[in-house]
NUMIRO-402588 format. One line per field, with one value per atom (N, C-alpha, C, O): atom name; residue number from 1; residue in one letter; x, y, z. Coordinates in Angstrom, 1 decimal. Last residue first. Layout:
BEGIN
atomo	(CA/...)
num	(NUM/...)
residuo	(A/...)
c1	(X/...)
c2	(Y/...)
c3	(Z/...)
// end
This chain:
BEGIN
atomo	(N/CA/C/O/N/CA/C/O/N/CA/C/O/N/CA/C/O/N/CA/C/O/N/CA/C/O/N/CA/C/O/N/CA/C/O/N/CA/C/O/N/CA/C/O/N/CA/C/O/N/CA/C/O/N/CA/C/O/N/CA/C/O/N/CA/C/O/N/CA/C/O/N/CA/C/O/N/CA/C/O/N/CA/C/O/N/CA/C/O/N/CA/C/O/N/CA/C/O/N/CA/C/O/N/CA/C/O/N/CA/C/O/N/CA/C/O/N/CA/C/O/N/CA/C/O/N/CA/C/O/N/CA/C/O/N/CA/C/O/N/CA/C/O/N/CA/C/O/N/CA/C/O/N/CA/C/O/N/CA/C/O/N/CA/C/O/N/CA/C/O/N/CA/C/O/N/CA/C/O/N/CA/C/O/N/CA/C/O/N/CA/C/O/N/CA/C/O/N/CA/C/O/N/CA/C/O/N/CA/C/O/N/CA/C/O/N/CA/C/O/N/CA/C/O/N/CA/C/O/N/CA/C/O/N/CA/C/O/N/CA/C/O/N/CA/C/O/N/CA/C/O/N/CA/C/O/N/CA/C/O/N/CA/C/O/N/CA/C/O/N/CA/C/O/N/CA/C/O/N/CA/C/O/N/CA/C/O/N/CA/C/O/N/CA/C/O)
num	(66/66/66/66/65/65/65/65/64/64/64/64/63/63/63/63/62/62/62/62/61/61/61/61/60/60/60/60/59/59/59/59/58/58/58/58/57/57/57/57/56/56/56/56/55/55/55/55/54/54/54/54/53/53/53/53/52/52/52/52/51/51/51/51/50/50/50/50/49/49/49/49/48/48/48/48/47/47/47/47/46/46/46/46/45/45/45/45/44/44/44/44/43/43/43/43/42/42/42/42/41/41/41/41/40/40/40/40/39/39/39/39/38/38/38/38/37/37/37/37/36/36/36/36/35/35/35/35/34/34/34/34/33/33/33/33/32/32/32/32/31/31/31/31/30/30/30/30/29/29/29/29/28/28/28/28/27/27/27/27/26/26/26/26/25/25/25/25/24/24/24/24/23/23/23/23/22/22/22/22/21/21/21/21/20/20/20/20/19/19/19/19/18/18/18/18/17/17/17/17/16/16/16/16/15/15/15/15/14/14/14/14/13/13/13/13/12/12/12/12/11/11/11/11/10/10/10/10/9/9/9/9/8/8/8/8/7/7/7/7/6/6/6/6/5/5/5/5/4/4/4/4/3/3/3/3/2/2/2/2/1/1/1/1)
residuo	(A/A/A/A/T/T/T/T/E/E/E/E/Q/Q/Q/Q/I/I/I/I/K/K/K/K/E/E/E/E/R/R/R/R/V/V/V/V/K/K/K/K/E/E/E/E/L/L/L/L/F/F/F/F/E/E/E/E/D/D/D/D/I/I/I/I/T/T/T/T/P/P/P/P/I/I/I/I/H/H/H/H/G/G/G/G/E/E/E/E/G/G/G/G/F/F/F/F/L/L/L/L/E/E/E/E/L/L/L/L/W/W/W/W/L/L/L/L/P/P/P/P/T/T/T/T/P/P/P/P/N/N/N/N/D/D/D/D/A/A/A/A/A/A/A/A/I/I/I/I/R/R/R/R/I/I/I/I/A/A/A/A/T/T/T/T/E/E/E/E/A/A/A/A/D/D/D/D/R/R/R/R/K/K/K/K/V/V/V/V/Q/Q/Q/Q/A/A/A/A/A/A/A/A/E/E/E/E/V/V/V/V/G/G/G/G/H/H/H/H/E/E/E/E/D/D/D/D/A/A/A/A/I/I/I/I/K/K/K/K/S/S/S/S/L/L/L/L/I/I/I/I/Q/Q/Q/Q/S/S/S/S/N/N/N/N/M/M/M/M)
c1	(-22.9/-22.7/-23.5/-23.5/-22.9/-24.0/-23.9/-24.8/-20.7/-22.0/-23.1/-24.2/-18.6/-18.9/-20.3/-21.0/-18.8/-19.0/-19.3/-20.3/-18.2/-19.5/-19.8/-20.9/-15.5/-16.5/-17.9/-18.8/-14.3/-14.3/-15.4/-16.1/-14.8/-15.4/-15.4/-16.4/-13.2/-14.6/-15.4/-16.4/-10.6/-11.2/-12.7/-13.4/-10.3/-10.3/-11.0/-11.7/-10.3/-11.2/-11.4/-12.5/-8.0/-9.3/-10.4/-11.4/-6.0/-6.2/-7.6/-8.3/-6.2/-6.5/-6.8/-7.7/-8.0/-6.8/-7.1/-8.3/-10.9/-10.2/-8.9/-8.7/-12.0/-11.3/-10.5/-9.5/-15.1/-14.0/-13.3/-14.0/-17.4/-16.2/-15.0/-13.9/-19.7/-19.5/-18.2/-17.9/-19.0/-19.5/-19.2/-18.5/-18.3/-17.3/-17.8/-17.0/-20.6/-19.4/-18.4/-17.6/-22.7/-22.9/-21.6/-21.4/-21.6/-21.9/-22.1/-21.7/-21.4/-20.2/-20.5/-19.7/-24.2/-23.3/-22.0/-21.6/-25.0/-25.6/-24.7/-24.5/-22.0/-23.2/-23.8/-23.1/-20.1/-20.5/-21.9/-22.8/-17.8/-19.1/-19.8/-20.0/-15.5/-16.1/-17.5/-18.2/-15.0/-15.4/-16.0/-16.9/-14.3/-15.5/-16.0/-17.2/-12.0/-13.1/-14.4/-15.4/-10.4/-10.8/-11.9/-12.8/-10.2/-10.9/-11.3/-12.4/-8.8/-10.1/-10.9/-12.1/-6.4/-7.2/-8.6/-9.5/-5.5/-5.8/-6.6/-7.5/-5.1/-6.1/-6.5/-7.7/-3.1/-4.4/-5.5/-6.6/-1.0/-1.5/-2.9/-3.8/-0.6/-1.0/-1.6/-2.7/0.2/-1.0/-1.5/-2.7/2.5/1.4/0.1/-0.9/4.1/3.8/2.6/1.7/4.6/3.7/3.2/2.1/4.4/5.1/4.1/3.0/2.9/3.2/4.0/4.2/1.8/2.9/3.2/3.7/-0.1/-0.6/0.5/0.3/1.1/0.1/-0.4/-0.9/2.7/3.3/2.3/2.6/0.8/1.6/2.2/2.1/-0.1/-1.1/-0.3/-0.7/2.3/1.7/0.7/0.7/2.8/3.7/3.1/3.3/0.6/0.8/1.7/1.4/1.2/0.0/0.1/-0.3/3.6/3.6/2.4/2.4/2.8/3.7/3.7/3.9/-0.4/0.8/1.5/1.0/-1.7/-1.8/-0.5/0.6)
c2	(3.7/4.0/3.0/3.1/3.1/3.9/4.2/4.8/1.5/1.0/1.8/1.2/3.2/2.0/1.4/1.0/5.0/5.5/4.3/4.3/3.4/4.0/4.5/4.3/2.7/1.7/2.3/1.7/5.3/4.5/3.4/3.3/5.8/6.7/5.9/6.0/3.8/3.8/4.7/4.3/4.6/3.3/3.2/2.7/7.1/7.0/5.7/5.6/6.4/7.3/7.1/7.0/4.7/4.2/5.1/4.6/6.6/5.5/4.8/4.4/8.4/8.9/7.7/7.8/6.8/7.2/7.8/7.6/8.0/7.1/7.7/8.9/8.2/9.1/8.2/7.6/7.7/7.1/8.1/8.7/8.9/8.9/8.3/8.3/6.7/7.9/7.8/6.8/5.5/5.4/6.7/7.5/5.5/5.4/5.2/4.9/5.5/4.9/4.6/3.6/6.5/5.3/4.6/3.4/8.9/7.9/6.6/5.5/10.2/9.9/8.8/7.9/10.4/9.6/9.2/8.1/12.2/10.8/9.9/8.7/13.9/13.8/12.4/11.5/14.9/13.9/14.1/14.6/16.6/17.1/16.2/16.5/15.2/16.0/16.5/16.9/14.2/13.3/14.0/13.4/16.6/15.8/14.9/14.7/17.1/18.1/17.4/17.6/14.9/15.1/16.1/15.8/15.4/14.2/14.3/14.0/17.8/17.8/16.5/16.6/16.8/17.9/17.9/17.9/15.1/14.6/15.6/15.1/17.0/15.9/15.3/15.1/18.5/19.1/18.1/18.3/16.7/17.3/17.9/17.7/16.1/15.0/15.6/15.2/18.6/18.0/16.9/16.8/18.9/19.8/19.2/19.4/16.9/16.8/17.7/17.4/17.9/16.7/16.6/16.2/21.5/20.3/19.1/19.4/23.4/23.1/21.8/21.1/23.9/24.7/24.5/25.5/22.3/23.4/24.2/25.1/20.4/21.1/22.3/23.3/19.3/20.0/20.9/22.0/18.0/19.1/19.9/21.2/16.0/17.0/18.3/19.4/14.6/15.2/16.3/17.4/13.8/14.7/15.4/16.5/12.1/13.3/14.3/15.5/10.2/10.9/12.2/13.3/9.2/9.8/10.6/11.7/8.1/9.3/10.0/11.2/7.0/6.8/8.2/9.2/7.1/7.6/7.5/7.8)
c3	(-13.2/-14.7/-15.5/-16.7/-10.6/-11.1/-12.6/-13.1/-10.2/-9.8/-10.4/-10.8/-11.0/-11.8/-11.5/-12.4/-8.9/-10.3/-11.2/-12.0/-6.7/-6.8/-8.2/-8.7/-7.3/-7.2/-7.4/-8.1/-7.2/-8.4/-8.4/-9.4/-4.4/-5.5/-6.8/-7.5/-3.3/-3.0/-4.1/-4.5/-4.3/-4.6/-4.4/-5.3/-3.1/-4.6/-5.0/-6.0/-0.4/-0.9/-2.4/-2.9/-0.3/0.0/-0.5/-1.1/-1.0/-1.8/-1.5/-2.5/1.2/-0.2/-1.1/-1.9/3.9/3.2/1.8/1.4/5.6/4.8/4.3/4.3/8.7/7.8/6.9/7.3/10.3/9.6/8.6/7.8/11.3/12.1/11.5/12.1/9.7/10.5/11.3/11.9/6.4/7.7/8.5/8.0/3.7/4.7/6.1/7.0/2.0/1.5/2.6/2.6/3.5/2.8/2.5/2.6/4.3/5.3/4.7/5.3/1.8/2.6/3.6/3.7/1.3/0.4/1.1/1.0/3.3/3.3/2.4/2.7/4.4/3.6/3.7/4.1/7.2/6.2/5.6/6.3/8.1/7.7/6.7/5.6/8.6/9.7/9.4/10.3/6.1/7.1/8.3/9.0/4.7/4.3/5.4/5.7/6.1/6.2/5.8/6.4/5.3/6.7/6.9/7.7/2.6/3.0/4.5/4.9/2.6/2.0/2.5/2.8/3.7/4.4/3.9/4.7/1.7/3.0/3.8/4.6/-0.4/-0.5/0.8/1.1/0.8/0.4/0.3/0.7/1.0/2.2/1.9/2.7/-1.8/-0.9/0.4/0.9/-2.7/-3.3/-2.3/-2.1/-1.3/-1.0/-1.6/-0.9/-2.4/-1.0/-0.6/0.2/-4.9/-4.8/-3.3/-3.1/-5.1/-4.8/-4.6/-4.2/-7.9/-6.5/-6.3/-7.3/-10.4/-10.0/-8.5/-7.8/-11.5/-10.7/-10.0/-9.2/-12.9/-13.6/-12.8/-13.4/-10.9/-12.0/-12.7/-13.1/-9.3/-8.7/-9.9/-9.8/-11.0/-10.5/-10.0/-10.3/-11.3/-12.5/-12.0/-12.6/-8.6/-9.3/-10.5/-10.8/-8.2/-7.4/-8.1/-8.1/-10.1/-10.3/-9.4/-9.9/-9.1/-10.5/-10.7/-11.3/-6.7/-6.7/-8.1/-8.1/-6.1/-6.9/-7.0/-7.2/-2.9/-4.2/-4.9/-4.3)
// end
């Protein structure tokens, strides 16, 4: 994830950019551990995507369904 984006999110929430990155990675791991049908469609079982991969797949899905 672009460091400028991380910094902007961090500034808006009064935390450090590193904390935003850790929280995003944690959220992705939790989702991978408890996959929904959509998660399995996008990432498969047992795969933990990077933040960038997660964002790209979500962007693609949004464009596909828009």
